[in-house]
TIMIRO-926443 format. One record per residue (C-alpha): z negated, y negated, x negated; residue number from 0. Coordinates in Angstrom, 1 decimal. Layout:
BEGIN
      pz      py      px  resi
       Z       Y       X   NUM
...
//
This chain:
BEGIN
      pz      py      px  resi
   -42.0   -44.8   -38.6     0
   -43.3   -41.9   -40.6     1
   -42.7   -38.4   -39.4     2
   -45.6   -37.0   -37.2     3
   -48.2   -34.9   -39.0     4
   -50.0   -32.3   -36.9     5
   -52.9   -34.8   -36.6     6
   -50.6   -37.5   -35.4     7
   -49.2   -35.1   -32.9     8
   -52.7   -34.3   -31.6     9
   -53.6   -37.9   -31.3    10
   -50.4   -38.7   -29.4    11
   -51.0   -35.9   -27.0    12
   -54.5   -37.2   -26.5    13
   -53.3   -40.6   -25.8    14
   -50.9   -39.2   -23.2    15
   -53.7   -37.1   -21.5    16
   -56.1   -40.0   -21.6    17
   -53.6   -42.2   -19.8    18
   -53.1   -39.6   -17.1    19
   -56.9   -39.1   -16.6    20
   -57.6   -42.8   -16.6    21
   -54.9   -43.3   -13.9    22
   -56.2   -40.4   -11.8    23
   -59.7   -41.7   -11.7    24
   -58.5   -45.3   -10.9    25
   -56.6   -44.4    -7.7    26
   -57.7   -45.1    -4.1    27
   -57.0   -43.1    -0.9    28
   -54.5   -45.5     0.6    29
   -50.9   -44.2     0.3    30
   -48.3   -47.0    -0.5    31
   -45.5   -45.0    -2.3    32
   -42.3   -44.1    -0.6    33
   -41.6   -40.4    -0.2    34
   -39.1   -39.1    -2.9    35
   -36.7   -36.5    -1.4    36
   -35.3   -33.8    -3.7    37
   -31.8   -33.3    -2.5    38
   -30.9   -30.4    -4.8    39
   -33.6   -28.2    -3.3    40
   -32.7   -26.3    -0.1    41
   -34.1   -28.2     2.8    42
   -34.5   -31.4     0.8    43
   -38.2   -31.3     0.6    44
   -40.3   -34.3    -0.8    45
   -41.1   -34.2    -4.5    46
   -44.7   -34.2    -3.6    47
   -44.4   -31.0    -1.6    48
   -41.8   -29.1    -3.8    49
   -43.2   -25.9    -5.2    50
   -41.5   -26.4    -8.5    51
   -41.4   -28.6   -11.6    52
   -38.9   -31.4   -11.0    53
   -38.1   -34.9   -12.3    54
   -36.2   -37.4   -10.2    55
   -34.6   -40.5   -11.9    56
   -32.9   -43.2    -9.9    57
   -29.7   -44.9   -10.9    58
   -31.3   -48.0   -12.1    59
   -33.6   -46.1   -14.5    60
   -30.5   -44.3   -15.9    61
   -28.5   -47.5   -16.5    62
   -31.2   -49.9   -17.4    63
   -30.7   -51.4   -20.9    64
   -28.2   -48.6   -21.9    65
   -24.5   -48.5   -22.7    66
   -24.1   -46.0   -20.0    67
   -22.0   -43.5   -22.1    68
   -24.1   -40.3   -22.2    69
   -26.9   -38.9   -20.1    70
   -28.8   -38.3   -23.4    71
   -29.6   -42.1   -23.3    72
   -31.9   -41.6   -20.2    73
   -32.9   -37.9   -19.9    74
   -34.9   -37.7   -23.2    75
   -38.2   -38.3   -21.3    76
   -37.7   -35.3   -19.0    77
   -40.2   -32.6   -20.0    78
   -38.9   -29.1   -20.6    79
   -35.4   -30.5   -21.2    80
   -33.9   -31.0   -24.7    81
   -30.7   -33.0   -24.6    82
   -29.0   -34.0   -27.7    83
   -26.0   -36.3   -28.5    84
   -24.0   -34.4   -31.2    85
   -22.2   -37.7   -32.3    86
   -19.2   -35.6   -31.6    87
   -17.1   -36.3   -28.5    88
   -14.8   -33.3   -29.1    89
   -17.8   -31.3   -28.0    90
   -20.2   -31.9   -25.1    91
   -23.9   -32.9   -25.2    92
   -26.3   -30.1   -26.1    93
   -28.6   -29.4   -23.2    94
   -31.3   -26.8   -22.6    95
   -34.1   -26.3   -20.1    96
   -37.2   -24.4   -21.2    97
   -35.0   -22.8   -23.9    98
   -32.1   -21.7   -21.8    99
   -28.8   -23.0   -23.0   100
   -29.7   -23.5   -26.6   101
   -27.3   -21.0   -28.0   102
   -24.2   -22.9   -26.9   103
   -21.9   -24.2   -29.7   104
   -19.6   -26.0   -27.2   105
   -19.9   -26.9   -23.6   106
   -23.2   -26.3   -21.6   107
   -24.5   -22.8   -20.8   108
   -27.6   -21.4   -19.2   109
   -28.1   -24.5   -17.0   110
   -26.6   -25.1   -13.6   111
   -24.9   -28.5   -13.2   112
   -23.8   -30.3   -10.0   113
   -22.2   -33.7    -9.2   114
   -22.6   -34.7    -5.5   115
   -23.2   -31.0    -4.6   116
   -20.1   -29.8    -6.4   117
   -20.6   -27.3    -9.3   118
   -19.9   -28.7   -12.8   119
   -20.6   -25.1   -14.0   120
   -17.8   -22.6   -13.7   121
   -18.5   -19.2   -12.2   122
   -19.0   -17.6   -15.7   123
   -21.8   -20.1   -16.5   124
   -20.0   -22.6   -18.7   125
   -20.3   -26.1   -17.7   126
   -19.5   -29.8   -18.7   127
   -21.0   -33.2   -18.1   128
   -18.1   -35.3   -19.6   129
   -16.6   -36.3   -16.2   130
   -19.6   -38.1   -15.0   131
   -19.4   -41.8   -14.5   132
   -22.9   -43.1   -15.2   133
   -22.3   -46.6   -13.7   134
   -22.0   -45.0   -10.1   135
   -25.0   -42.7   -10.3   136
   -27.6   -43.0    -7.6   137
   -30.0   -40.4    -8.9   138
   -30.4   -37.5   -11.3   139
   -32.6   -34.5   -10.4   140
   -33.9   -31.9   -12.9   141
   -35.3   -28.7   -11.5   142
   -37.1   -26.3   -13.9   143
   -38.6   -22.9   -13.5   144
   -38.2   -19.9   -11.3   145
   -37.1   -22.0    -8.3   146
   -33.8   -22.7   -10.1   147
   -32.8   -19.1    -9.8   148
   -31.8   -19.8    -6.2   149
   -28.7   -21.6    -7.5   150
   -27.3   -18.3    -9.0   151
   -25.7   -17.5   -12.4   152
   -26.9   -19.5   -15.4   153
   -29.6   -21.3   -13.6   154
   -32.2   -21.4   -16.3   155
   -32.6   -24.9   -14.9   156
   -30.6   -27.3   -12.6   157
   -29.3   -30.8   -13.3   158
   -28.0   -32.4   -10.2   159
   -26.3   -35.9   -10.2   160
   -25.7   -37.8    -7.1   161
   -23.4   -40.9    -6.9   162
   -24.0   -44.1    -4.8   163
   -23.4   -44.4    -1.1   164
   -23.5   -48.2    -0.8   165
   -24.9   -50.0     2.3   166
   -24.5   -53.6     3.3   167
   -22.2   -56.3     1.9   168
   -19.2   -55.4    -0.2   169
   -19.5   -56.2    -4.0   170
   -17.5   -56.1    -7.1   171
   -18.7   -56.1   -10.7   172
   -17.4   -55.8   -14.2   173
   -19.1   -55.4   -17.6   174
   -18.5   -55.0   -21.3   175
   -20.8   -53.5   -24.0   176
   -20.5   -53.3   -27.8   177
   -22.5   -51.3   -30.3   178
   -22.6   -50.0   -33.9   179
   -19.8   -47.9   -35.4   180
   -17.1   -49.7   -33.3   181
   -18.5   -48.7   -29.9   182
   -17.0   -50.5   -27.0   183
   -17.2   -49.9   -23.3   184
   -15.4   -51.7   -20.4   185
   -16.4   -51.0   -16.9   186
   -15.6   -52.1   -13.4   187
   -17.0   -51.1   -10.0   188
   -16.6   -52.1    -6.3   189
   -18.2   -50.8    -3.2   190
   -19.9   -51.7     0.1   191
   -20.0   -50.8     3.8   192
   -17.4   -51.8     6.4   193
   -18.3   -53.0     9.9   194
   -17.4   -49.5    11.1   195
   -19.9   -47.8     8.9   196
   -17.6   -46.5     6.1   197
   -19.4   -46.6     2.8   198
   -17.3   -46.7    -0.4   199
   -17.6   -47.0    -4.1   200
   -14.9   -47.0    -6.7   201
   -15.7   -47.2   -10.4   202
   -13.9   -46.9   -13.8   203
   -14.9   -47.2   -17.4   204
   -13.4   -46.8   -20.9   205
   -15.3   -46.1   -24.0   206
   -14.0   -46.3   -27.5   207
   -15.8   -45.6   -30.8   208
   -15.0   -45.3   -34.5   209
   -17.8   -42.7   -34.7   210
   -21.0   -42.7   -36.8   211
   -19.6   -39.9   -39.0   212
   -16.2   -39.8   -40.7   213
   -13.5   -38.3   -38.5   214
   -15.4   -38.8   -35.3   215
   -13.5   -41.5   -33.5   216
   -13.1   -41.1   -29.7   217
   -11.5   -42.6   -26.6   218
   -12.9   -41.6   -23.2   219
   -11.7   -42.8   -19.8   220
   -13.6   -42.0   -16.5   221
   -13.0   -43.0   -12.9   222
   -14.9   -42.1    -9.8   223
   -14.4   -42.7    -6.0   224
   -16.6   -41.8    -3.0   225
   -16.2   -42.4     0.7   226
   -18.8   -41.5     3.3   227
   -18.7   -42.1     7.0   228
   -20.5   -41.0    10.2   229
   -18.5   -39.0    12.7   230
   -20.1   -39.6    16.0   231
   -23.9   -39.6    16.1   232
   -24.3   -36.1    14.7   233
   -21.9   -35.7    11.8   234
   -21.1   -37.2     8.5   235
   -18.1   -36.6     6.1   236
   -18.2   -37.5     2.4   237
   -15.2   -37.2     0.1   238
   -15.4   -37.6    -3.6   239
   -12.7   -37.8    -6.4   240
   -13.0   -38.3   -10.1   241
   -10.8   -38.1   -13.2   242
   -11.5   -38.0   -16.9   243
    -9.4   -38.1   -20.0   244
   -10.8   -37.8   -23.6   245
    -9.2   -37.8   -27.0   246
   -11.7   -37.1   -29.9   247
   -11.7   -36.2   -33.5   248
   -14.0   -33.4   -34.4   249
   -16.1   -34.0   -37.7   250
   -17.7   -30.4   -37.4   251
   -21.1   -29.5   -38.7   252
   -22.5   -29.9   -42.3   253
   -24.2   -27.6   -44.7   254
   -27.6   -28.7   -45.8   255
   -26.3   -29.8   -49.2   256
   -23.6   -31.9   -47.6   257
   -26.0   -33.4   -45.1   258
   -28.4   -34.4   -47.9   259
   -25.6   -35.8   -50.0   260
   -24.0   -37.9   -47.3   261
   -25.0   -37.4   -43.7   262
   -22.0   -39.5   -42.4   263
   -19.3   -37.4   -44.0   264
   -17.2   -34.8   -42.1   265
   -17.1   -31.1   -43.1   266
   -14.1   -31.8   -45.5   267
   -11.8   -29.3   -43.8   268
   -12.1   -31.3   -40.6   269
    -9.8   -34.0   -42.1   270
    -7.6   -31.5   -43.9   271
    -6.8   -29.7   -40.6   272
    -7.1   -32.9   -38.5   273
    -9.6   -31.1   -36.1   274
    -9.5   -32.7   -32.7   275
    -9.6   -32.1   -29.0   276
    -7.9   -33.6   -26.0   277
    -9.3   -33.1   -22.5   278
    -8.2   -34.0   -19.0   279
    -9.8   -33.2   -15.7   280
    -9.2   -34.2   -12.1   281
   -11.3   -33.1    -9.2   282
   -11.6   -33.8    -5.3   283
   -14.3   -32.6    -3.1   284
   -15.6   -33.0     0.5   285
   -18.8   -32.3     2.3   286
   -19.1   -32.1     6.2   287
   -22.6   -32.1     7.6   288
   -23.3   -31.7    11.3   289
   -26.5   -31.6    13.3   290
   -26.0   -29.1    16.2   291
   -29.2   -30.0    17.9   292
   -32.7   -31.0    17.1   293
   -33.4   -27.8    15.2   294
   -30.1   -26.5    13.7   295
   -27.5   -28.0    11.4   296
   -24.6   -26.8     9.3   297
   -22.9   -28.1     6.2   298
   -19.7   -27.2     4.3   299
   -18.7   -28.4     0.8   300
   -15.3   -27.7    -0.6   301
   -13.7   -28.7    -3.8   302
   -10.7   -28.2    -6.1   303
    -9.8   -29.4    -9.6   304
    -7.6   -29.0   -12.6   305
    -8.8   -29.1   -16.2   306
    -6.7   -29.0   -19.4   307
    -7.6   -28.9   -23.0   308
    -5.8   -28.8   -26.3   309
    -8.1   -28.2   -29.5   310
    -7.1   -28.1   -33.1   311
    -9.5   -25.9   -35.3   312
    -9.9   -25.6   -39.1   313
    -9.0   -21.9   -39.3   314
    -7.1   -21.2   -42.7   315
    -3.6   -19.7   -42.5   316
    -4.8   -16.4   -44.2   317
    -6.9   -15.0   -41.3   318
    -4.1   -16.0   -38.9   319
    -1.7   -13.7   -40.7   320
    -3.2   -10.8   -38.7   321
    -1.0   -10.0   -35.7   322
    -4.0    -9.8   -33.4   323
    -5.4   -13.2   -34.3   324
    -5.5   -15.9   -31.5   325
    -4.5   -18.8   -33.8   326
    -6.0   -22.1   -34.7   327
    -4.8   -24.2   -31.7   328
    -6.2   -23.5   -28.3   329
    -4.1   -24.7   -25.3   330
    -5.8   -24.1   -22.0   331
    -5.0   -25.1   -18.5   332
    -7.4   -24.3   -15.6   333
    -7.3   -24.6   -11.8   334
   -10.6   -24.1   -10.0   335
   -11.9   -24.3    -6.4   336
   -14.8   -23.3    -4.3   337
   -16.8   -23.8    -1.2   338
   -20.4   -23.5    -0.1   339
   -21.1   -23.1     3.6   340
   -24.7   -23.1     4.9   341
   -26.7   -23.2     8.1   342
   -30.4   -24.5     8.5   343
   -32.5   -23.7    11.4   344
   -36.1   -24.9    12.2   345
   -38.3   -22.7    14.2   346
   -41.4   -24.7    14.9   347
   -42.5   -22.6    17.9   348
   -42.7   -19.4    15.9   349
   -46.0   -17.7    15.3   350
   -45.6   -19.0    11.7   351
   -43.4   -22.1    11.8   352
   -40.4   -21.5     9.5   353
   -37.3   -23.4     8.3   354
   -34.5   -21.0     7.3   355
   -31.4   -21.8     5.3   356
   -28.6   -19.2     4.9   357
   -25.2   -19.7     3.2   358
   -22.4   -18.3     1.1   359
   -21.0   -19.8    -2.1   360
   -17.5   -18.8    -3.4   361
   -16.0   -20.1    -6.5   362
   -12.8   -19.2    -8.5   363
   -11.1   -20.2   -11.7   364
    -7.5   -19.4   -12.6   365
    -6.9   -20.0   -16.3   366
    -3.8   -20.1   -18.4   367
    -4.7   -19.8   -22.0   368
    -2.4   -19.9   -25.0   369
    -3.0   -19.8   -28.7   370
    -0.9   -21.2   -31.6   371
    -1.0   -21.2   -35.3   372
    -2.3   -24.6   -36.6   373
     0.3   -24.9   -39.3   374
     4.1   -25.0   -39.9   375
     4.9   -24.0   -43.5   376
     2.5   -25.9   -45.7   377
     1.8   -28.6   -43.1   378
    -1.6   -28.2   -41.6   379
    -3.1   -29.5   -38.3   380
     0.1   -29.1   -36.3   381
     1.1   -26.7   -33.5   382
     2.9   -23.7   -34.8   383
     4.2   -20.4   -33.3   384
     2.6   -18.8   -30.3   385
    -0.1   -16.2   -31.1   386
    -1.9   -15.8   -27.7   387
    -0.8   -15.9   -24.0   388
    -3.1   -14.7   -21.3   389
    -4.0   -15.4   -17.7   390
    -7.8   -15.2   -16.9   391
    -9.5   -15.1   -13.5   392
   -13.2   -15.6   -12.8   393
   -14.7   -15.4    -9.3   394
   -18.2   -15.4    -7.9   395
   -19.4   -14.5    -4.4   396
   -23.0   -15.5    -3.7   397
   -24.7   -15.1    -0.3   398
   -28.2   -16.6    -0.1   399
   -31.1   -17.1     2.2   400
   -34.2   -19.2     1.9   401
   -37.2   -19.6     4.1   402
   -40.1   -22.1     4.1   403
   -43.1   -20.9     6.0   404
   -45.9   -23.2     7.2   405
   -48.7   -20.8     6.9   406
   -51.4   -23.5     7.7   407
   -51.3   -27.3     7.7   408
   -51.9   -27.4     3.8   409
   -50.3   -24.0     2.8   410
   -46.6   -23.5     2.5   411
   -44.8   -20.3     1.3   412
   -41.2   -20.5     0.1   413
   -39.1   -17.3    -0.1   414
   -35.5   -17.0    -1.3   415
   -33.0   -14.3    -2.2   416
   -29.5   -14.7    -3.6   417
   -27.1   -12.1    -4.6   418
   -24.8   -13.2    -7.3   419
   -21.6   -11.2    -8.1   420
   -19.3   -12.5   -10.9   421
   -16.0   -10.8   -11.7   422
   -13.8   -11.3   -14.8   423
   -10.2   -10.3   -15.2   424
    -7.9   -10.9   -18.2   425
    -4.2   -10.2   -18.1   426
    -2.7   -10.2   -21.6   427
     1.0   -11.4   -21.7   428
     1.3   -11.4   -25.5   429
     1.6    -7.7   -26.5   430
     3.3    -6.8   -29.8   431
     2.8    -3.1   -30.1   432
     0.2    -1.3   -32.2   433
    -0.5    -4.4   -34.3   434
    -1.3    -6.5   -31.2   435
    -2.2    -4.1   -28.4   436
    -2.9    -5.0   -24.8   437
    -6.2    -7.1   -24.5   438
    -6.3    -7.0   -20.7   439
    -9.4    -5.9   -19.0   440
   -11.9    -6.5   -16.2   441
   -15.7    -6.7   -15.9   442
   -18.1    -7.3   -13.0   443
   -21.7    -8.3   -13.1   444
   -24.1    -8.6   -10.2   445
   -27.8    -9.2    -9.6   446
   -30.2    -9.8    -6.8   447
   -32.2   -12.9    -7.5   448
   -35.5   -13.2    -5.5   449
   -37.8   -16.2    -5.7   450
   -41.3   -16.8    -4.1   451
   -43.4   -19.9    -4.4   452
   -46.7   -20.8    -2.8   453
   -48.0   -24.4    -2.5   454
   -51.2   -25.9    -1.4   455
   -51.9   -29.6    -0.6   456
   -55.4   -30.2    -1.8   457
   -55.0   -33.8    -0.3   458
   -52.0   -35.7     0.9   459
   -51.5   -36.8    -2.7   460
   -52.5   -33.6    -4.6   461
   -50.4   -30.4    -4.7   462
   -50.9   -27.2    -6.6   463
   -48.2   -24.4    -6.6   464
   -47.4   -21.1    -8.1   465
   -43.9   -19.5    -8.2   466
   -42.1   -16.4    -9.5   467
   -38.5   -15.4    -9.7   468
   -35.7   -13.5   -11.4   469
   -32.9   -15.4   -13.3   470
   -29.5   -14.1   -14.2   471
   -27.0   -15.3   -16.9   472
   -23.6   -13.6   -17.4   473
   -21.7   -14.0   -20.7   474
   -19.0   -16.6   -20.5   475
   -15.4   -15.6   -20.7   476
   -15.2   -17.1   -24.2   477
   -18.1   -15.0   -25.2   478
   -16.4   -11.9   -23.9   479
   -13.1   -12.6   -25.7   480
   -13.8   -10.7   -28.9   481
   -15.4    -7.5   -30.0   482
   -17.5    -7.3   -33.2   483
   -15.6    -4.2   -34.3   484
   -12.3    -6.1   -34.2   485
   -10.9    -3.8   -31.6   486
    -8.6    -5.0   -28.8   487
    -9.7    -5.8   -25.3   488
   -12.7    -7.6   -23.8   489
   -16.2    -7.2   -25.1   490
   -17.2    -5.3   -22.0   491
   -20.4    -4.0   -23.9   492
   -21.8    -7.5   -23.6   493
   -24.2    -7.5   -20.6   494
   -25.9   -10.2   -18.7   495
   -29.4   -11.3   -19.6   496
   -32.0   -11.0   -16.9   497
   -35.3   -13.0   -17.0   498
   -38.5   -12.8   -15.0   499
   -40.1   -16.2   -14.8   500
   -43.6   -17.4   -13.6   501
   -44.9   -20.9   -13.2   502
   -48.2   -22.6   -12.3   503
   -48.2   -26.3   -11.6   504
   -50.2   -29.3   -10.3   505
   -48.8   -32.7    -9.1   506
   -50.8   -35.8    -8.2   507
   -49.5   -39.1    -6.6   508
   -51.4   -42.2    -7.5   509
   -51.6   -44.8    -4.7   510
   -54.2   -47.2    -5.6   511
   -54.0   -50.3    -7.9   512
   -52.4   -48.0   -10.4   513
   -49.4   -46.3    -8.8   514
   -47.1   -43.5    -9.8   515
   -47.2   -39.7   -10.4   516
   -48.2   -37.2   -12.9   517
   -47.8   -33.5   -13.1   518
   -48.6   -30.6   -15.3   519
   -47.2   -27.1   -15.5   520
   -47.5   -23.9   -17.5   521
   -44.7   -21.3   -17.6   522
   -43.8   -17.9   -18.8   523
   -40.4   -16.1   -19.0   524
   -39.5   -12.7   -20.3   525
   -35.8   -11.9   -20.8   526
   -34.0    -8.6   -21.3   527
   -30.6    -8.5   -23.1   528
   -30.7   -12.0   -24.3   529
   -27.1   -13.1   -25.3   530
   -26.8   -14.4   -28.9   531
   -24.0   -14.9   -31.4   532
   -23.2   -11.8   -33.5   533
   -20.6   -12.4   -36.1   534
   -18.6   -15.5   -37.1   535
   -15.5   -15.6   -39.3   536
   -11.8   -16.3   -39.3   537
   -12.2   -18.7   -36.3   538
   -13.7   -15.9   -34.1   539
   -17.3   -15.7   -33.0   540
   -18.5   -12.5   -31.3   541
   -21.7   -12.1   -29.2   542
   -24.1    -9.4   -28.5   543
   -27.3    -8.6   -26.5   544
   -30.5    -9.1   -28.6   545
   -32.9    -7.1   -26.5   546
   -36.1    -8.7   -25.3   547
   -37.2   -12.3   -25.8   548
   -40.0   -14.4   -24.4   549
   -40.6   -18.1   -23.6   550
   -43.9   -19.6   -22.6   551
   -45.3   -23.1   -22.7   552
   -46.7   -26.2   -21.0   553
   -45.3   -29.5   -19.7   554
   -46.9   -32.8   -18.9   555
   -45.3   -35.8   -17.4   556
   -46.5   -39.2   -16.2   557
   -44.6   -42.1   -14.6   558
   -47.3   -44.7   -14.0   559
   -47.2   -48.4   -12.9   560
   -50.3   -49.9   -14.4   561
   -49.8   -53.4   -13.0   562
   -46.9   -55.5   -11.7   563
   -45.9   -56.2   -15.3   564
   -46.7   -52.9   -17.2   565
   -45.4   -49.3   -16.7   566
   -45.6   -46.2   -18.8   567
   -43.5   -43.1   -18.9   568
   -44.7   -40.1   -20.9   569
   -43.7   -36.5   -21.3   570
   -44.9   -33.7   -23.5   571
   -43.4   -30.2   -23.8   572
   -44.8   -27.2   -25.7   573
   -42.3   -24.4   -25.9   574
   -42.8   -21.0   -27.8   575
   -39.4   -19.1   -27.6   576
   -39.3   -15.9   -29.7   577
   -37.6   -12.6   -30.2   578
   -39.8    -9.8   -29.0   579
   -38.0    -7.0   -31.0   580
   -35.9    -6.8   -34.2   581
   -32.3    -7.7   -33.4   582
   -29.5    -8.3   -36.0   583
   -30.9   -10.7   -38.6   584
   -33.8   -11.6   -36.4   585
   -37.2    -9.9   -36.8   586
   -39.8    -9.7   -34.0   587
   -41.6   -13.0   -33.7   588
   -38.8   -15.2   -35.0   589
   -38.1   -18.3   -33.0   590
   -35.0   -18.5   -31.0   591
   -32.7   -21.0   -32.8   592
   -31.7   -24.4   -31.6   593
   -35.2   -25.2   -30.0   594
   -38.0   -27.5   -30.9   595
   -41.5   -26.1   -30.3   596
   -42.9   -29.5   -29.5   597
   -41.3   -32.6   -27.9   598
   -43.1   -35.8   -27.1   599
   -41.7   -39.0   -25.4   600
   -43.6   -42.2   -24.6   601
   -42.1   -45.3   -23.3   602
   -43.8   -48.7   -22.3   603
   -42.1   -51.5   -20.3   604
   -43.4   -55.0   -19.8   605
   -42.0   -57.7   -17.3   606
   -43.2   -61.1   -18.4   607
   -41.2   -62.7   -15.6   608
   -39.0   -61.5   -12.7   609
   -35.9   -61.9   -14.9   610
   -37.0   -60.4   -18.2   611
   -37.7   -56.8   -19.2   612
   -39.0   -55.6   -22.5   613
   -39.4   -52.0   -23.6   614
   -40.4   -49.9   -26.5   615
   -40.3   -46.1   -26.7   616
   -41.0   -43.4   -29.3   617
   -39.8   -39.7   -29.4   618
   -41.0   -36.8   -31.6   619
   -39.2   -33.5   -31.8   620
   -40.4   -30.5   -34.0   621
   -38.3   -28.7   -36.4   622
   -35.4   -26.6   -35.2   623
   -34.4   -23.2   -36.7   624
   -30.6   -22.9   -37.0   625
   -30.1   -19.1   -37.1   626
   -31.7   -15.9   -35.9   627
   -33.1   -15.2   -39.3   628
   -35.0   -18.5   -39.4   629
   -33.9   -19.0   -42.9   630
   -33.0   -22.6   -42.5   631
   -34.3   -25.4   -40.1   632
   -33.6   -29.0   -39.3   633
   -36.9   -30.9   -40.1   634
   -39.0   -32.5   -37.4   635
   -38.5   -36.2   -36.8   636
   -40.0   -39.2   -35.0   637
   -37.9   -42.2   -34.0   638
   -38.5   -45.4   -32.0   639
   -36.4   -47.8   -30.0   640
   -36.9   -51.4   -28.6   641
   -34.9   -53.0   -25.8   642
   -34.7   -56.2   -23.7   643
   -33.0   -56.8   -20.4   644
   -32.3   -60.0   -18.5   645
   -31.3   -60.2   -14.8   646
   -30.5   -63.6   -13.1   647
   -29.6   -64.0    -9.5   648
   -27.2   -67.1    -9.0   649
   -26.5   -67.1    -5.2   650
   -23.9   -64.5    -4.6   651
   -23.6   -63.8    -8.3   652
   -25.9   -61.5   -10.4   653
   -25.9   -61.6   -14.2   654
   -27.3   -58.6   -16.0   655
   -27.5   -58.4   -19.8   656
   -29.2   -56.2   -22.3   657
   -29.8   -55.6   -26.0   658
   -31.4   -52.6   -27.8   659
   -32.0   -51.2   -31.2   660
   -32.3   -47.4   -31.6   661
   -33.9   -45.5   -34.5   662
   -35.8   -48.8   -35.2   663
   -37.2   -47.7   -38.5   664
   -33.9   -46.3   -39.8   665
   -35.0   -42.6   -40.2   666
   -32.5   -40.1   -41.5   667
   -32.6   -37.0   -39.3   668
   -30.6   -34.2   -37.8   669
   -29.8   -34.9   -34.2   670
   -28.5   -31.5   -33.2   671
   -27.6   -28.1   -34.8   672
   -24.8   -25.5   -34.4   673
   -26.6   -22.3   -34.0   674
   -25.6   -19.4   -36.2   675
   -22.6   -21.1   -37.6   676
   -20.6   -18.6   -39.7   677
   -19.9   -21.2   -42.5   678
   -23.5   -22.3   -42.7   679
   -22.4   -25.8   -41.3   680
   -25.3   -26.0   -39.0   681
   -26.3   -29.7   -39.1   682
   -24.9   -32.5   -37.1   683
   -26.3   -35.9   -38.3   684
   -27.9   -38.5   -36.1   685
   -27.2   -42.3   -36.7   686
   -29.6   -44.4   -38.7   687
   -30.7   -47.8   -37.2   688
   -28.1   -48.8   -34.5   689
   -27.7   -51.5   -32.0   690
   -25.9   -52.1   -28.6   691
   -25.6   -55.1   -26.3   692
   -23.7   -55.7   -23.2   693
   -23.4   -58.0   -20.1   694
   -22.5   -57.2   -16.5   695
   -21.5   -59.7   -13.7   696
   -21.7   -58.8   -10.0   697
   -20.5   -60.7    -7.0   698
   -21.6   -59.9    -3.4   699
   -19.0   -61.0    -0.8   700
//
């Protein structure tokens, strides 16, 4: 498939718009669609009534004709969201929403993540998705825009994952999948509901790969369990537990010359230093919900977990000779816990009927972080002498309140306020006098986060809404670790970024012969003190505030069932994200790096029979600047995929098989970039044409 020209982009967008308009005119007035509840929004409103941009994917959509390894397999068609598989399991996926989170070189930032209501984002705003078991997902919800600020720090957007709560007969299933580059996945799951009403699901999987690039092999093991039961007629208790273990080589990024010469190679020094990462995480959580009476209810979520990491970097011995250097091996152990208590009351008899939710979220992290040299004598890539030893504490205290006012039968006003307070504390236990002074320190950041949204139901199937809010993103602990002047102590000069966001949107549900939903939104966001990388060298990256930035754009989404056999999913995003003033190497008007200005996804599925499913999809992404100076960029690309699925019911047995080919026309392209890399190794290659296939067998008892 050729790379899209501007003309081709315009034609593709026109096709998308034409599909939406055709579907809108073809509808009738008889509702036949089920109401879709948005669980990650306070009060769990229906998607149709929600005064915010949101996308809801059910578990079957996420798993269908996929290896079920990464959420990037299924979230590529969500407007406003850019999610990229780095082909590097030593790092996490790259994920940003409307431009928030794009700066991250590892982990996820700027976007709030939840799994079964439990934060997968730490109090400082750094998150991870690596512990999610896709085979047990019930749904994924993506919130975008000002409404997300109600979730607190780093809520440029919200991704919430919910796992299954099975009902009915017990079942057991197992599956195996294989793919290009030595990919193998083995999975097992069991679940059901007892006669006493206890719902349970237990799942586990193992994924192995040789890696598309040199030095990128990985081994990841994930397990998840969930129990949910009613307690009397008015209460429910849900308990979740999961564990994850990953060992992965790190191929690092490539320079442009390296990428052009051989996109499958590693950085070179990656193999010299045997760069790699090992991760382990275990977590448990519980949610207790109780209805006090017809109008009042309470809920309490509590969780605790442990995460450990050991990472070997490619820092040369020379820079590590400085007494103050933290070394080339990171050894981190982290205990974390938190709770969220909330009350909801409905006051239908008030002059203006209102539903109020008030709560308090508390989260804490206790981290033991050590650093070691990555060499012993002339031997590289091994753990040497201790160079760093510190204890870090991060806490947040977030009271919040939200009210939904029914101004009139078709008018609803949502108001919310959250006060987010995040405290950092570093205790340095590795002090060696003047050459390595005490790096201990503290910092506290806080912000009021108001949100207001007004929605109007033109008809039972048509909603228009407008919203405004203030967002807040603190620097992460890793970003505060070093000062640009090389001095000791935390980078306390680094301040949170604060954004003011606006959104105007329209959503229509189609209920005639053509069914589904389509939506459109325009948005604008101004940010003060944007956090960007400053200097990078000797294994250290420092960060600074870049002053004012601006993001604005538009989103279109359509999920339409044209007939019993045909359905179409389409999404388009236009995002203009720029520096508003000169900052470092960026001049006013430069694009924020790590972001595509335009993204388009179109997928078509066809069911010739009840058993067979066929699908094709195409994706286009615009070029991505890799640094603040906009001096280099990863080119735009367009790729296509084709897939087939087969499901056969054999009494109590169900057979499910799939096969797919991605990058159908074998395009060479950059899948992701490392923003502002100090060695100019910005580029992470995406695979050429690749295949995967698998089979799953389920038995219902």
